[in-house]
C-alpha positions as CSV (number, residue, x, y, z in Angstrom):
1,M,49.1,-0.3,-28.3
2,S,49.6,1.6,-25.1
3,P,50.8,-0.7,-22.2
4,V,48.0,0.4,-20.0
5,A,45.5,-0.9,-22.6
6,S,46.7,-4.4,-22.4
7,P,45.6,-6.9,-19.7
8,E,49.1,-8.3,-19.8
9,A,50.6,-5.0,-18.6
10,S,52.7,-5.5,-15.5
11,P,51.1,-4.0,-12.4
12,A,54.4,-2.3,-11.7
13,A,54.6,-0.7,-15.1
14,T,54.6,3.0,-15.3
15,P,51.1,4.1,-16.6
16,A,51.2,5.7,-20.0
17,R,50.3,9.4,-20.0
18,I,46.9,10.1,-21.3
19,S,46.5,13.6,-22.7
20,I,43.9,16.0,-21.3
21,P,41.9,16.1,-24.6
22,D,41.8,12.3,-24.7
23,R,40.6,12.2,-21.1
24,I,37.9,14.7,-21.9
25,L,36.8,12.8,-25.0
26,T,36.7,9.6,-23.1
27,I,34.4,11.2,-20.5
28,V,32.2,12.6,-23.2
29,V,31.9,9.2,-25.0
30,V,31.1,7.4,-21.7
31,L,28.5,10.0,-20.8
32,A,27.0,9.7,-24.2
33,Y,26.7,6.0,-23.8
34,I,25.1,6.4,-20.4
35,V,22.5,8.9,-21.7
36,L,21.7,6.5,-24.6
37,Q,21.3,3.5,-22.2
38,I,19.0,5.5,-19.9
39,A,16.9,6.7,-22.9
40,L,16.7,3.2,-24.4
41,A,15.7,1.7,-21.0
42,V,12.9,4.2,-20.5
43,A,11.6,3.7,-24.0
44,H,12.1,-0.1,-24.0
45,D,9.1,-2.4,-24.4
46,P,10.0,-5.5,-22.3
47,W,9.9,-8.7,-24.2
48,R,9.0,-12.3,-23.3
49,D,12.5,-13.6,-22.4
50,E,12.9,-10.8,-19.8
51,A,9.6,-11.6,-18.3
52,Q,9.9,-15.4,-18.5
53,A,13.1,-15.4,-16.4
54,W,11.4,-13.1,-13.8
55,L,8.3,-15.3,-13.6
56,W,10.5,-18.4,-13.1
57,A,12.6,-16.7,-10.4
58,Q,9.4,-16.1,-8.4
59,S,8.1,-19.6,-9.0
60,L,11.1,-21.7,-7.9
61,A,10.2,-23.9,-4.9
62,T,12.3,-27.0,-4.5
63,P,16.1,-27.3,-4.1
64,M,16.3,-29.1,-7.4
65,E,14.5,-26.2,-9.2
66,F,16.9,-23.7,-7.7
67,F,19.8,-25.8,-9.0
68,A,18.3,-26.6,-12.5
69,I,15.7,-24.1,-13.7
70,P,12.9,-26.3,-15.1
71,G,13.0,-26.6,-18.9
72,E,15.0,-23.4,-19.5
73,G,18.5,-24.7,-20.4
74,H,20.2,-21.9,-18.4
75,P,22.4,-22.0,-15.3
76,P,20.8,-20.6,-12.2
77,L,22.8,-17.6,-11.1
78,W,20.7,-15.0,-13.0
79,Y,17.5,-16.5,-11.5
80,W,18.9,-16.3,-8.0
81,L,19.6,-12.6,-8.6
82,L,16.1,-12.1,-9.9
83,R,14.6,-13.9,-6.9
84,G,16.5,-11.5,-4.7
85,L,15.4,-8.4,-6.6
86,S,11.8,-9.7,-6.5
87,L,11.9,-9.6,-2.7
88,V,12.4,-5.8,-2.7
89,T,10.9,-4.5,-5.9
90,D,8.7,-5.3,-8.9
91,F,9.5,-6.2,-12.5
92,N,8.9,-2.6,-13.8
93,H,11.6,-1.2,-11.5
94,A,13.9,-4.2,-11.3
95,R,14.5,-4.1,-15.1
96,Y,16.5,-0.9,-14.6
97,F,19.1,-3.0,-12.8
98,S,20.5,-3.8,-16.3
99,T,20.9,-0.1,-17.0
100,L,23.0,0.2,-13.9
101,V,25.1,-2.8,-15.1
102,A,25.5,-1.1,-18.5
103,I,26.7,2.1,-16.9
104,G,29.2,0.2,-14.8
105,N,30.4,-1.7,-17.9
106,A,31.1,1.6,-19.7
107,I,33.2,2.8,-16.9
108,L,35.1,-0.5,-16.7
109,L,35.7,-0.6,-20.4
110,A,37.0,3.0,-20.4
111,R,39.5,2.0,-17.7
112,L,40.5,-1.1,-19.6
113,L,41.0,0.7,-22.9
114,R,42.7,3.9,-21.7
115,G,44.3,5.6,-24.6
116,E,42.2,3.6,-27.2
117,L,39.3,6.0,-27.8
118,L,38.3,4.6,-31.2
119,L,38.1,1.0,-29.9
120,L,36.1,2.2,-26.9
121,I,33.6,4.0,-29.2
122,V,33.0,1.0,-31.5
123,L,32.6,-1.4,-28.6
124,L,30.2,0.8,-26.6
125,F,28.0,1.7,-29.5
126,S,28.1,-1.7,-31.2
127,H,24.7,-3.3,-31.5
128,V,25.6,-6.0,-29.0
129,V,26.8,-3.7,-26.2
130,A,24.2,-1.0,-26.8
131,Q,21.2,-3.4,-27.1
132,S,21.1,-7.0,-25.9
133,W,24.2,-6.7,-23.7
134,G,23.2,-3.3,-22.5
135,H,19.8,-2.1,-21.3
136,N,17.9,-5.4,-22.0
137,F,16.9,-7.1,-18.7
138,R,19.0,-10.2,-19.4
139,P,22.2,-11.7,-17.9
140,Y,24.4,-10.8,-20.8
141,G,25.5,-7.5,-19.4
142,L,26.8,-9.2,-16.3
143,V,28.8,-11.6,-18.4
144,L,30.4,-8.5,-19.9
145,T,31.0,-7.2,-16.4
146,A,32.8,-10.5,-15.5
147,V,35.0,-10.3,-18.6
148,L,36.0,-6.7,-18.1
149,G,36.5,-7.2,-14.3
150,A,38.7,-10.2,-15.0
151,M,40.8,-8.4,-17.5
152,L,41.4,-5.5,-15.0
153,L,42.2,-7.9,-12.2
154,Q,44.7,-9.7,-14.5
155,R,46.3,-6.3,-15.2
156,Q,46.7,-5.8,-11.5
157,G,48.5,-9.1,-11.1
158,R,45.6,-11.1,-9.6
159,P,45.0,-13.9,-12.2
160,I,43.4,-16.3,-9.6
161,A,40.8,-13.8,-8.5
162,A,40.1,-13.0,-12.1
163,T,39.6,-16.7,-12.9
164,W,37.0,-17.0,-10.1
165,V,35.2,-14.0,-11.6
166,M,35.2,-15.7,-15.0
167,A,33.9,-18.9,-13.4
168,L,31.0,-17.1,-11.9
169,S,30.0,-15.8,-15.4
170,C,29.3,-19.5,-16.2
171,G,26.4,-19.2,-13.8
172,L,24.8,-16.5,-15.9
173,H,24.7,-18.2,-19.3
174,F,25.8,-21.6,-20.7
175,F,27.7,-20.0,-23.5
176,A,29.8,-18.0,-21.1
177,G,31.6,-21.4,-20.7
178,F,33.3,-20.7,-24.0
179,L,34.7,-17.4,-22.7
180,F,35.8,-19.2,-19.5
181,G,37.4,-22.0,-21.5
182,F,39.3,-19.3,-23.5
183,W,40.4,-17.7,-20.3
184,L,41.6,-21.0,-18.8
185,L,43.7,-21.8,-21.9
186,H,45.3,-18.4,-21.7
187,Q,46.1,-18.8,-18.0
188,L,47.7,-22.2,-18.6
189,H,49.7,-20.7,-21.5
190,R,51.0,-17.8,-19.4
191,G,52.1,-20.2,-16.6
192,T,49.4,-19.9,-14.0
193,R,49.5,-22.9,-11.7
194,L,47.1,-25.7,-12.7
195,S,46.2,-26.4,-9.1
196,A,45.0,-22.8,-8.7
197,L,42.7,-23.2,-11.7
198,V,41.0,-26.4,-10.6
199,G,38.6,-24.8,-8.1
200,P,37.2,-22.2,-10.6
201,A,37.1,-24.8,-13.3
202,L,35.0,-27.1,-11.1
203,L,32.6,-24.2,-10.3
204,G,32.2,-23.4,-14.0
205,M,31.6,-27.1,-14.8
206,L,29.0,-27.3,-12.0
207,F,27.1,-24.4,-13.6
208,G,27.4,-26.1,-17.0
209,V,25.9,-29.3,-15.6
210,S,23.1,-27.3,-14.1
211,A,22.3,-25.8,-17.5
212,L,22.3,-29.2,-19.2
213,V,20.0,-30.7,-16.6
214,S,17.8,-27.6,-16.9
215,G,17.4,-28.0,-20.6
216,M,16.3,-31.7,-20.4
217,G,12.9,-32.0,-22.1
218,N,13.0,-28.7,-23.8
219,P,12.2,-29.2,-27.5
220,E,14.7,-26.4,-28.4
221,G,17.4,-28.8,-27.4
222,V,16.6,-31.2,-30.3
223,P,19.4,-31.0,-32.9
224,A,18.6,-29.3,-36.1
225,S,18.5,-31.6,-39.2
226,T,18.3,-29.1,-42.0
227,G,20.1,-25.9,-43.0
228,V,22.9,-26.4,-40.5
229,F,25.6,-25.4,-43.0
230,K,23.9,-22.1,-43.7
231,L,23.4,-21.5,-39.9
232,I,27.1,-22.1,-39.3
233,A,27.9,-19.2,-41.8
234,Y,25.3,-17.1,-40.0
235,N,27.1,-17.6,-36.7
236,L,30.6,-17.0,-38.1
237,A,29.5,-13.8,-39.8
238,W,28.9,-12.3,-36.3
239,P,30.0,-8.7,-37.2
240,M,26.8,-8.4,-39.3
241,T,23.5,-8.0,-37.6
242,W,21.0,-8.3,-40.4
243,P,20.3,-11.9,-41.5
244,D,20.5,-11.2,-45.2
245,L,24.2,-10.2,-44.8
246,R,25.2,-13.1,-42.6
247,L,26.3,-15.4,-45.5
248,W,29.4,-17.4,-46.2
249,P,31.3,-14.5,-47.9
250,A,30.9,-12.4,-44.8
251,A,31.9,-15.5,-42.6
252,V,35.0,-16.1,-44.6
253,L,36.0,-12.5,-44.6
254,T,35.5,-12.4,-40.8
255,V,37.8,-15.4,-40.2
256,A,40.4,-14.0,-42.6
257,L,40.5,-10.7,-40.8
258,L,40.8,-12.5,-37.4
259,C,43.7,-14.4,-38.8
260,Y,45.4,-11.3,-40.1
261,G,44.8,-9.4,-36.9
262,L,46.2,-12.1,-34.6
263,W,48.8,-13.8,-36.8
264,R,51.7,-12.7,-34.7
265,D,50.2,-14.5,-31.6
266,K,49.7,-18.0,-33.0
267,F,48.5,-19.5,-29.7
268,T,45.7,-17.0,-29.2
269,L,44.7,-17.2,-32.8
270,I,44.5,-21.0,-32.9
271,S,42.6,-21.1,-29.6
272,L,40.2,-18.5,-30.9
273,L,39.6,-20.3,-34.2
274,A,39.0,-23.6,-32.4
275,L,36.5,-22.2,-29.9
276,T,34.8,-20.1,-32.6
277,T,34.4,-23.1,-34.8
278,V,33.0,-25.3,-32.0
279,F,30.6,-22.5,-31.0
280,A,29.4,-21.8,-34.5
281,V,28.7,-25.5,-35.2
282,G,27.2,-26.3,-31.8
283,S,25.0,-23.2,-31.7
284,A,23.8,-23.8,-35.3
285,V,22.8,-27.4,-34.4
286,V,21.0,-26.7,-31.1
287,Y,19.7,-23.1,-31.3
288,G,19.6,-22.2,-35.0
289,Q,19.6,-18.5,-35.9
290,S,20.2,-16.6,-32.6
291,P,22.0,-13.3,-33.0
292,W,22.1,-12.7,-29.3
293,H,24.0,-16.0,-28.9
294,S,26.5,-15.3,-31.7
295,A,27.4,-12.2,-29.7
296,F,29.5,-14.5,-27.5
297,M,31.7,-15.0,-30.6
298,M,32.2,-11.3,-30.8
299,M,33.3,-11.3,-27.1
300,L,35.7,-14.2,-27.8
301,A,37.3,-12.0,-30.5
302,V,37.5,-9.0,-28.2
303,M,39.1,-11.2,-25.5
304,A,41.6,-12.5,-28.1
305,F,42.8,-9.0,-29.1
306,L,43.2,-8.1,-25.5
307,F,45.1,-11.3,-24.7
308,A,47.4,-10.7,-27.7
309,G,48.3,-7.2,-26.5
310,P,50.9,-5.4,-28.7
311,A,51.1,-8.4,-31.0
312,A,47.6,-7.8,-32.3
313,R,46.7,-5.5,-35.1
314,R,44.0,-3.6,-33.1
315,W,42.7,-1.7,-36.2
316,V,41.4,-5.1,-37.5
317,L,39.1,-5.4,-34.4
318,V,37.9,-1.8,-35.1
319,V,37.1,-2.8,-38.7
320,L,35.2,-5.9,-37.6
321,L,33.1,-3.9,-35.2
322,L,32.2,-1.1,-37.6
323,P,29.1,-3.0,-39.0
324,Q,28.0,-3.5,-35.4
325,V,28.2,0.3,-34.8
326,V,26.0,0.9,-37.9
327,A,23.5,-1.6,-36.7
328,G,23.6,-0.3,-33.1
329,T,23.0,3.3,-34.3
330,V,20.1,2.3,-36.6
331,V,18.4,0.1,-34.1
332,S,18.8,2.6,-31.3
333,A,17.2,5.3,-33.4
334,V,14.3,3.1,-34.4
335,R,13.6,2.1,-30.8
336,L,13.8,5.6,-29.5
337,G,11.4,6.6,-32.2
338,D,8.9,4.0,-31.1
339,P,8.9,4.1,-27.3
340,I,6.6,2.1,-25.1
341,W,4.4,5.0,-24.2
342,S,3.4,5.5,-27.8
343,K,1.9,2.1,-28.0
344,P,-1.4,0.7,-26.6
345,D,-1.0,-1.5,-23.4
346,L,-3.0,-4.6,-24.5
347,Y,-3.6,-5.7,-21.0
348,A,-4.9,-2.3,-20.0
349,V,-7.2,-2.3,-23.1
350,I,-8.6,-5.7,-22.2
351,A,-9.1,-4.8,-18.5
352,A,-11.0,-1.7,-19.4
353,D,-13.2,-3.6,-21.9
354,A,-13.8,-6.4,-19.3
355,G,-14.7,-4.2,-16.4
356,P,-14.1,-4.6,-12.7
357,S,-15.1,-8.2,-12.5
358,F,-12.4,-9.3,-14.9
359,D,-10.5,-12.4,-13.7
360,P,-7.5,-13.1,-16.0
361,S,-6.9,-16.5,-14.5
362,R,-10.3,-17.6,-15.9
363,Q,-11.0,-15.2,-18.8
364,L,-7.7,-14.3,-20.4
365,I,-6.0,-16.6,-23.0
366,A,-2.7,-16.2,-24.8
367,W,-1.8,-17.8,-28.1
368,Q,1.0,-18.5,-28.3
369,D,1.2,-18.7,-24.6
370,F,4.4,-16.6,-24.2
371,N,2.6,-13.6,-25.7
372,L,1.3,-12.7,-22.2
373,S,4.5,-13.4,-20.3
374,T,5.3,-9.7,-20.1
375,A,1.9,-8.7,-18.8
376,A,2.1,-11.5,-16.2
377,A,5.4,-10.1,-15.0
378,I,4.3,-6.5,-15.0
379,H,0.8,-7.0,-13.5
380,G,1.4,-10.1,-11.3
381,I,-1.4,-12.1,-13.0
382,T,-1.9,-15.6,-14.2
383,Y,-3.6,-16.5,-17.4
384,I,-4.5,-19.5,-19.6
385,S,-2.3,-21.0,-22.3
386,G,-3.8,-21.3,-25.7
387,N,-1.3,-24.0,-26.5
388,N,-2.1,-26.6,-23.8
389,G,-4.8,-25.1,-21.5
390,E,-2.6,-24.7,-18.5
391,R,-2.7,-21.7,-16.1
392,L,0.5,-19.7,-16.3
393,G,3.0,-18.1,-14.6
394,P,6.1,-19.0,-16.5
395,V,5.8,-21.1,-19.6
396,D,7.1,-24.6,-19.1
397,W,8.6,-25.3,-22.6
398,R,8.6,-29.1,-21.8
399,R,4.8,-29.3,-21.5
400,R,3.6,-27.4,-24.6
401,T,3.8,-27.8,-28.4
402,E,4.7,-24.9,-30.6
403,Y,1.6,-23.7,-32.6
404,A,-0.7,-26.2,-30.9
405,V,-4.3,-25.0,-30.5
406,D,-5.9,-26.2,-27.3
407,P,-9.7,-26.8,-27.0
408,V,-9.7,-24.1,-24.3
409,L,-10.1,-21.6,-27.1
410,T,-13.6,-22.9,-27.8
411,T,-14.7,-24.2,-24.4
412,T,-13.9,-21.2,-22.2
413,P,-17.1,-19.5,-21.1
414,R,-17.8,-16.3,-23.1
415,P,-16.9,-13.6,-23.1
416,Y,-13.2,-14.2,-22.7
417,W,-10.3,-12.2,-24.0
418,L,-7.4,-13.3,-26.2
419,V,-3.9,-12.0,-26.9
420,C,-2.2,-13.5,-29.9
421,G,0.6,-13.0,-32.4
422,K,0.3,-14.3,-36.0
423,C,-3.3,-15.1,-35.0
424,A,-4.7,-16.8,-38.1
425,R,-4.6,-20.4,-36.8
426,A,-6.2,-19.5,-33.5
427,L,-8.9,-17.3,-35.0
428,S,-9.8,-19.9,-37.6
429,V,-10.5,-22.4,-34.8
430,I,-12.5,-19.9,-32.9
431,M,-14.6,-18.8,-35.8
432,T,-15.1,-22.4,-37.0
433,A,-16.7,-23.1,-33.6
434,G,-19.2,-20.3,-34.2
435,L,-17.6,-17.8,-31.8
436,H,-17.1,-14.1,-32.7
437,P,-13.7,-12.4,-32.2
438,S,-13.7,-8.6,-32.0
439,R,-10.3,-6.9,-32.3
440,L,-9.7,-4.3,-29.5
441,A,-6.1,-3.2,-30.2
442,S,-2.8,-4.1,-31.8
443,T,0.8,-3.3,-31.2
444,V,4.3,-4.4,-32.1
445,I,7.0,-5.3,-29.6
446,A,10.4,-4.9,-31.2
447,D,11.7,-8.2,-29.9
448,D,8.5,-10.2,-30.1
449,G,6.7,-8.9,-33.2
450,P,3.0,-8.0,-33.7
451,L,0.4,-8.7,-31.0
452,S,-3.4,-8.2,-31.0
453,A,-6.0,-8.2,-28.3
454,Y,-9.5,-9.7,-29.0
455,R,-12.8,-10.1,-27.1
456,I,-14.4,-13.4,-27.9
457,D,-18.2,-13.7,-27.7
């Protein structure tokens, strides 16, 4: 590996010469990624998690809510950023913030991996970095910014500043704490003063406490009782994207390749395996099958190969990322072939059917309730939850039951309008009560699944 490609390189080291063809190819690769991200962002159909965070950011009122986002199980920094964005723009424009972050990440990664064009390509066009950690309006892209920024600061001989950057990433997502823990272990191993790490460690811990308090009462935090062993394999097989391939053989092969690639740096390897195992088990128990969460395991592996520097067999990381590139290419093609403008806007269809007197706060129901989160964020409306009858804003996961059917589906004055996904249960209750549903339109959101709009008479 070239010295300039390692975060361990001395700031006084003479930079390795990068040939003109390599520079040109690097620029071409970064520009191709930027064009892809812009195209994906324009074609993207926002999904409920993007909207839910935006709605909560606007709804926060008390100091406690700003510290611990009610029922979400996430630290608050992303919500603070969204609150700031909401003061100057709307959801439709604010979501392109993630595209700007993705562009910045491509530039940072190109600087970090100077002279390693193949690794740059497989990282940028992996499913993780091209999709959920790219143009999606979620905090993951900023976590990547923190990792890349910290690595570059470390290379410049500024490990304490880099550690504070990593501590801030803990405010974006609870699982960034694993990346931060890995970073702290590495800093201690390389001789960074313990006293200099205490402040950042306390900040990261404070964000972690915030996330734990935030998640209190959320039924998703209840430990899983079945299928945990299979879910552990699913998490360990992080190079694969499709669930049918995320089985124990793929998990074992992944761990074996990590061991081979990092064998000459035992400390980094043992630290990585320990954190990866804890992550795989903990995530399986609490979250189940969450590919966007197991992406943090991929980032742990990337950090490990960067930490190991010349001791690592970098081609192993390239091999591990190749399935991610295949998935990233396929998913990007599918999403560009099914852009948002080619689908019906269910809220617009309903508003046109209802006419100028339409009042969504009294006449619009979502079942399940999160199926109208995106419309609420885009159009600034409130609507009725078909799960518990509440008027929403953001969904408070603590006060609803998954798949519950509230009497509001049969008692709301007719006509009213319904948006639902997997509608059979709700429609059965409606028709049993003698009401008549008329389907107006249907669509499919890539990250949420099929949705339909009905008029209920």
